[in-house]
C-alpha positions as CSV (number, residue, x, y, z in Angstrom):
1,X,-0.5,0.3,0.0
2,X,1.5,3.4,-0.9
3,X,2.2,6.3,1.7
4,X,0.3,9.4,1.3
5,X,2.3,12.5,2.0
6,X,1.1,15.8,4.3
7,X,-1.1,16.5,0.4
8,X,-3.1,14.3,0.2
9,X,-2.7,14.5,-4.1
10,X,1.0,12.5,-2.9
11,X,1.8,8.7,-2.7
12,X,5.6,6.6,-2.6
13,X,5.3,3.7,-4.2
14,X,7.9,1.7,-5.3
15,X,9.2,0.8,-9.0
16,X,8.2,-2.6,-9.1
17,X,11.8,-2.7,-12.3
18,X,14.0,-1.7,-9.3
19,X,11.7,-1.0,-6.1
20,X,13.2,2.4,-5.5
21,X,10.7,5.0,-4.2
22,X,9.1,7.3,-6.1
23,X,5.9,10.1,-4.9
24,X,3.3,10.1,-6.8
25,X,0.0,13.1,-7.6
26,X,-2.6,11.6,-8.6
27,X,-6.6,13.9,-8.1
28,X,-9.7,12.9,-8.1
29,X,-10.8,15.6,-9.8
30,X,-9.4,13.5,-12.9
31,X,-11.6,10.3,-12.6
32,X,-12.7,8.5,-10.3
33,X,-11.2,4.7,-12.2
34,X,-7.5,5.9,-13.6
35,X,-5.0,4.4,-15.3
36,X,-1.4,5.8,-16.4
37,X,1.6,5.0,-17.6
38,X,4.8,6.9,-16.3
39,X,8.6,5.6,-16.7
40,X,10.3,5.9,-13.4
41,X,12.3,8.4,-12.7
42,X,15.7,6.1,-11.7
43,X,15.3,2.7,-14.6
44,X,13.4,4.5,-16.9
45,X,11.3,1.1,-17.0
46,X,7.4,2.1,-17.5
47,X,5.3,1.7,-15.1
48,X,1.2,0.9,-15.3
49,X,-0.4,2.7,-12.3
50,X,-4.4,2.2,-11.9
51,X,-6.0,4.9,-8.8
52,X,-9.5,4.4,-7.6
53,X,-11.1,7.0,-5.1
54,X,-13.7,5.9,-3.5
55,X,-16.8,8.3,-2.1
56,X,-16.1,11.2,-5.0
57,X,-12.3,11.9,-3.4
58,X,-10.4,11.0,-0.6
59,X,-7.5,8.8,-0.2
60,X,-6.5,6.3,-3.2
61,X,-6.3,3.1,-4.5
62,X,-2.9,2.8,-6.2
63,X,-1.9,-0.2,-7.9
64,X,1.7,-0.5,-9.8
65,X,2.8,-3.0,-12.4
66,X,5.1,-3.2,-14.8
67,X,3.5,-1.9,-18.1
68,X,3.4,-4.5,-21.3
């Protein structure tokens, strides 16, 4: 489970390739279910982020996978 920063939109996640921890931002106003692919800042491999916000905002559930 990702760690939340003081700013509720910031989440600390681990890269599924190199296991380095990376801060990512997700915003409920972008939709209650989001999928995006972003390259790891450390190893440059593509990471698939799947984000779900329950009840119209608040804390997100973030799933991190290797992008195909």
